[in-house]
RODO-2510 file (C-alpha; in nm, 4 decimals, decimal comma):
residues 274
     n   res          X          Y          Z
     1     m     2,7764    -3,8219     5,9620
     2     g     2,6737    -3,8614     6,3227
     3     a     2,3324    -3,8039     6,4724
     4     a     2,0406    -3,7001     6,2568
     5     p     1,9819    -3,3239     6,2404
     6     f     1,7119    -3,1634     6,4492
     7     i     1,4722    -2,9957     6,2070
     8     e     1,2337    -2,7153     6,2959
     9     s     0,9978    -2,5014     6,0881
    10     f     1,1682    -2,2061     5,9202
    11     a     1,0509    -1,8429     5,9424
    12     h     0,8941    -1,7725     6,2780
    13     w     0,6452    -1,5252     6,1285
    14     s     0,5168    -1,7562     5,8540
    15     s     0,3042    -1,9624     6,0949
    16     s     0,1058    -1,6536     6,1972
    17     g     0,0086    -1,5593     5,8433
    18     e     0,2571    -1,2705     5,8180
    19     t     0,5108    -1,2167     5,5436
    20     w     0,8552    -1,0600     5,5621
    21     r     0,6967    -0,7316     5,4452
    22     d     0,4772    -0,7175     5,7553
    23     r     0,7734    -0,7332     5,9923
    24     p     1,0547    -0,4749     6,0206
    25     v     1,3346    -0,5258     5,7685
    26     l     1,6873    -0,4712     5,8960
    27     v     1,9549    -0,3391     5,6576
    28     l     2,3125    -0,3625     5,7815
    29     e     2,5126    -0,1538     5,5411
    30     r     2,7923     0,0966     5,6121
    31     e     2,7975     0,2676     5,2689
    32     t     2,5375     0,5451     5,2554
    33     l     2,4544     0,5176     4,8850
    34     m     2,4110     0,1409     4,8938
    35     r     2,1985     0,1701     5,2077
    36     r     1,9705     0,4169     5,0297
    37     l     1,9434     0,1922     4,7233
    38     l     1,8535    -0,1097     4,9344
    39     t     1,5998     0,0865     5,1356
    40     a     1,4342     0,2193     4,8191
    41     s     1,4133    -0,1255     4,6638
    42     l     1,2621    -0,2757     4,9767
    43     k     1,0074     0,0048     5,0026
    44     n     0,9056    -0,0477     4,6414
    45     a     0,8627    -0,4161     4,7206
    46     g     0,6165    -0,3360     4,9947
    47     a     0,8310    -0,3387     5,3099
    48     r     0,6356    -0,1437     5,5715
    49     r     0,9216    -0,0551     5,8046
    50     i     1,2976    -0,0519     5,7412
    51     i     1,5583    -0,0219     6,0144
    52     t     1,9223     0,0508     5,9249
    53     a     2,2446    -0,0249     6,1103
    54     d     2,6101     0,0338     6,0285
    55     n     2,7793    -0,2207     6,2580
    56     e     2,7148    -0,5743     6,3740
    57     a     2,6683    -0,4942     6,7439
    58     e     2,3870    -0,2511     6,6600
    59     a     2,2357    -0,4987     6,4141
    60     h     2,2314    -0,7802     6,6698
    61     s     2,0623    -0,5558     6,9252
    62     i     1,7934    -0,4641     6,6689
    63     i     1,7354    -0,8291     6,5797
    64     e     1,6816    -0,9169     6,9461
    65     s     1,4448    -0,6260     7,0154
    66     d     1,2528    -0,5788     6,6892
    67     l     1,2335    -0,9380     6,5584
    68     p     1,2689    -0,8456     6,1895
    69     g     1,1128    -1,0490     5,9115
    70     m     1,4262    -1,0115     5,6982
    71     v     1,7901    -0,9130     5,7447
    72     i     1,9980    -0,7711     5,4583
    73     a     2,3614    -0,7604     5,5737
    74     d     2,6870    -0,6563     5,4125
    75     w     2,9578    -0,9237     5,4342
    76     k     3,2153    -0,6921     5,5854
    77     a     3,0183    -0,4080     5,7359
    78     d     3,2279    -0,4179     6,0489
    79     v     3,5417    -0,6287     6,0181
    80     q     3,7950    -0,7585     5,7659
    81     d     3,8423    -1,1217     5,8756
    82     s     3,5827    -1,3375     5,6944
    83     r     3,5215    -1,5590     5,9961
    84     q     3,4577    -1,2562     6,2155
    85     a     3,2450    -1,1012     5,9403
    86     l     3,0100    -1,3969     5,9708
    87     s     2,9851    -1,3655     6,3473
    88     l     2,6449    -1,1945     6,3263
    89     v     2,5006    -1,4759     6,1180
    90     k     2,6434    -1,7444     6,3448
    91     s     2,5303    -1,5738     6,6675
    92     v     2,1762    -1,5431     6,5343
    93     r     2,1585    -1,8989     6,4007
    94     n     2,3033    -2,0494     6,7227
    95     s     2,0805    -1,8495     6,9535
    96     e     1,8507    -2,0351     7,1906
    97     n     1,5798    -1,7781     7,1232
    98     p     1,3360    -1,9245     6,8667
    99     a     1,1829    -1,5794     6,8147
   100     y     1,4638    -1,4697     6,5824
   101     r     1,7190    -1,7441     6,5180
   102     d     1,5418    -1,8482     6,1967
   103     v     1,5100    -1,4986     6,0469
   104     p     1,5970    -1,5012     5,6734
   105     i     1,9406    -1,3445     5,6217
   106     v     2,0559    -1,2197     5,2813
   107     l     2,4303    -1,1495     5,2693
   108     t     2,5716    -0,9020     5,0189
   109     s     2,9338    -0,8644     4,9090
   110     q     3,1557    -0,6870     4,6600
   111     r     3,3202    -1,0233     4,5919
   112     s     3,1690    -1,3640     4,5390
   113     t     3,4448    -1,6230     4,5264
   114     r     3,3394    -1,9840     4,5671
   115     r     3,5126    -1,9919     4,9039
   116     e     3,3157    -1,6905     5,0309
   117     v     2,9845    -1,8254     4,9037
   118     e     3,0402    -2,1648     5,0656
   119     s     3,1572    -2,0101     5,3938
   120     a     2,8461    -1,7920     5,4031
   121     r     2,6219    -2,0885     5,3251
   122     d     2,7854    -2,2969     5,5959
   123     a     2,7372    -2,0139     5,8461
   124     g     2,3626    -2,0251     5,7842
   125     v     2,2783    -1,7438     5,5412
   126     s     1,9601    -1,7792     5,3339
   127     e     2,0920    -1,6090     5,0191
   128     f     2,4229    -1,4585     4,8964
   129     l     2,4281    -1,1680     4,6495
   130     k     2,7149    -0,9907     4,4766
   131     k     2,7148    -0,6090     4,4537
   132     p     2,6054    -0,4123     4,2610
   133     l     2,2557    -0,5499     4,3031
   134     p     2,0141    -0,5266     4,0083
   135     t     1,6769    -0,4424     4,1622
   136     g     1,4883    -0,7265     3,9962
   137     a     1,7421    -0,9936     4,0905
   138     f     1,7747    -0,8558     4,4442
   139     l     1,3997    -0,8718     4,5124
   140     t     1,3744    -1,2175     4,3587
   141     r     1,6404    -1,3469     4,5934
   142     v     1,4831    -1,1721     4,8910
   143     q     1,1551    -1,3470     4,8159
   144     h     1,3364    -1,6778     4,7766
   145     a     1,5100    -1,6260     5,1121
   146     a     1,1679    -1,5677     5,2713
   147     t     1,0235    -1,8931     5,1390
   148     p     0,9843    -2,1210     5,4405
   149     r     1,2489    -2,3937     5,4549
   150     p     1,3266    -2,6462     5,7272
   151     f     1,5556    -2,5024     5,9956
   152     v     1,8343    -2,7504     6,0676
   153     r     2,0343    -2,7721     6,3898
   154     e     2,3401    -2,9965     6,3961
   155     t     2,6721    -2,9977     6,5824
   156     r     2,8438    -2,7692     6,3325
   157     f     2,5522    -2,6091     6,1483
   158     a     2,2393    -2,4144     6,2294
   159     g     2,0319    -2,2501     5,9607
   160     p     1,7940    -2,3063     5,6703
   161     d     1,8315    -2,6429     5,4986
   162     r     2,1189    -2,5976     5,2485
   163     r     1,9933    -2,8688     5,0129
   164     r     1,8470    -2,7163     4,6981
   165     r     1,8264    -3,0223     4,4744
   166     p     1,6435    -3,3538     4,5155
   167     p     1,8634    -3,6479     4,6260
   168     a     1,8774    -3,8022     4,2767
   169     a     2,0236    -3,4803     4,1329
   170     r     2,3053    -3,4478     4,3856
   171     d     2,6512    -3,5982     4,3609
   172     p     2,5999    -3,9566     4,4849
   173     q     2,9305    -3,9427     4,6722
   174     f     2,7966    -3,7130     4,9404
   175     k     2,5172    -3,8983     5,1211
   176     r     2,3130    -3,7888     5,4232
   177     g     2,1314    -3,9770     5,6957
   178     r     1,8146    -3,9905     5,4905
   179     d     1,9984    -4,1789     5,2170
   180     v     2,0926    -4,4458     5,4710
   181     e     1,7307    -4,4766     5,5816
   182     m     1,6222    -4,5169     5,2187
   183     g     1,8813    -4,7900     5,1622
   184     r     2,0802    -4,5942     4,9032
   185     v     2,4079    -4,6362     5,0958
   186     d     2,5218    -4,8187     5,4103
   187     a     2,5997    -4,6266     5,7298
   188     l     2,9759    -4,6731     5,7126
   189     q     3,0081    -4,5510     5,3548
   190     a     2,7802    -4,2569     5,4349
   191     a     3,0104    -4,1644     5,7261
   192     r     3,3184    -4,1930     5,5045
   193     n     3,1580    -3,9775     5,2342
   194     a     3,0651    -3,7147     5,4914
   195     c     3,4243    -3,7266     5,6151
   196     y     3,5566    -3,6560     5,2643
   197     a     3,3167    -3,3611     5,2322
   198     l     3,4329    -3,2327     5,5682
   199     a     3,7947    -3,2585     5,4602
   200     v     3,7164    -3,0395     5,1571
   201     e     3,5445    -2,7817     5,3777
   202     i     3,8316    -2,7704     5,6277
   203     a     4,0961    -2,7435     5,3554
   204     r     3,9087    -2,4380     5,2295
   205     e     3,9326    -2,2716     5,5730
   206     g     4,3072    -2,3370     5,6037
   207     c     4,3214    -2,4173     5,9785
   208     k     4,6092    -2,6585     6,0411
   209     h     4,4584    -2,7960     6,3634
   210     a     4,1225    -2,8570     6,1969
   211     r     4,3013    -3,0359     5,9122
   212     r     4,4531    -3,2727     6,1691
   213     v     4,1036    -3,3434     6,2994
   214     s     3,9813    -3,4410     5,9517
   215     v     4,2897    -3,6586     5,8990
   216     s     4,2273    -3,8310     6,2325
   217     l     3,8651    -3,9009     6,1438
   218     k     3,9544    -4,0308     5,7985
   219     r     4,2151    -4,2612     5,9528
   220     y     3,9594    -4,4049     6,1947
   221     l     3,6785    -4,4544     5,9409
   222     t     3,9152    -4,6178     5,6957
   223     a     4,0217    -4,8696     5,9599
   224     v     3,6793    -4,9806     6,0867
   225     s     3,4621    -5,2338     5,9040
   226     e     3,1198    -5,1331     6,0360
   227     f     2,9409    -4,8283     6,1697
   228     g     2,7535    -4,8526     6,4972
   229     p     2,7174    -4,6607     6,8266
   230     r     3,0902    -4,6862     6,9094
   231     e     3,1929    -4,5556     6,5704
   232     n     2,9342    -4,2797     6,5885
   233     e     3,0784    -4,1787     6,9278
   234     v     3,4188    -4,1273     6,7684
   235     v     3,2611    -3,9225     6,4873
   236     e     3,0923    -3,7005     6,7465
   237     m     3,4261    -3,6554     6,9298
   238     h     3,5746    -3,5178     6,6102
   239     r     3,2805    -3,2894     6,5501
   240     a     3,2981    -3,1617     6,9053
   241     a     3,6704    -3,0901     6,8586
   242     l     3,5943    -2,8886     6,5457
   243     v     3,3301    -2,6894     6,7300
   244     q     3,5761    -2,6212     7,0102
   245     l     3,8349    -2,4998     6,7624
   246     e     3,5811    -2,2830     6,5792
   247     n     3,4376    -2,1304     6,8963
   248     s     3,7842    -2,0311     7,0103
   249     g     3,8710    -1,8655     6,6789
   250     h     4,0360    -2,1758     6,5306
   251     a     4,2439    -2,1946     6,8463
   252     g     4,6083    -2,1528     6,7637
   253     g     4,9130    -2,2352     6,9646
   254     q     4,9005    -2,4661     7,2643
   255     v     4,5213    -2,4546     7,3097
   256     g     4,4453    -2,5874     6,9618
   257     l     4,7325    -2,8345     6,9844
   258     a     4,5977    -2,9750     7,3100
   259     v     4,2510    -3,0263     7,1580
   260     v     4,3878    -3,2096     6,8567
   261     k     4,6490    -3,4121     7,0456
   262     g     4,3891    -3,5358     7,2960
   263     l     4,1625    -3,6429     7,0125
   264     e     4,4439    -3,8235     6,8296
   265     d     4,5355    -4,0114     7,1490
   266     v     4,1770    -4,1332     7,1881
   267     v     4,1662    -4,2496     6,8263
   268     q     4,4985    -4,4298     6,8685
   269     m     4,3602    -4,6189     7,1686
   270     r     4,0394    -4,7070     6,9861
   271     l     4,2311    -4,8337     6,6835
   272     a     4,4548    -5,0484     6,9040
   273     k     4,1454    -5,2337     7,0272
   274     l     4,0184    -5,3231     6,6808
***
């Protein structure tokens, strides 16, 4: 849906012949015992230097200064709200500094509901692991996180390419720009499918203003008969509105209402001209 993603190489250290073991490894973990277990496992795996932190502010400062080759972070090391708990991941992934924005990030959690896993994935984590962490499984996932993957930058996502399966193995309902280029689906249907996927994602987050944005987009894409630059412009308006809501903490009250109402007015005018 919308413009094609901007893709960069993933893992800044991989191009210089280094591995994650050659760079500092950051462990963000508040619980002393778990921090010791993680540190011991990483040392046994060959990590040369391990830096620990017990809050996100400290972790972010270390990432900026030490440029780690891997980050192991507890889901809620600092805060209770899940969106705030992912703030470290989002701030790293959305950074303009290419020296660290693509660092592999492994998120750990006591819980692993589907909603949490998908939220973490959409924030840009490389791997998600449930505690307690069996040593073998933990190191396997760390190595998988370190495997270079394309780094994708879109309006609402920055991080390692989330696609794990080849196109033929994925649900054919959810098509991407590449599928349009290959002739598997036309541009309008691809936009509609992406809209349906977006609606599922937003319903999971539970933001009433964001839900109105998805309803507005679905209404528009259902009404049009083709997908060109004008239609793509409307799609990007909706994506920009979602970014504005997300950046302001899913803006509640009058701020969020103003964002959504302005968008709905634009869509109403566009539909009236069809």
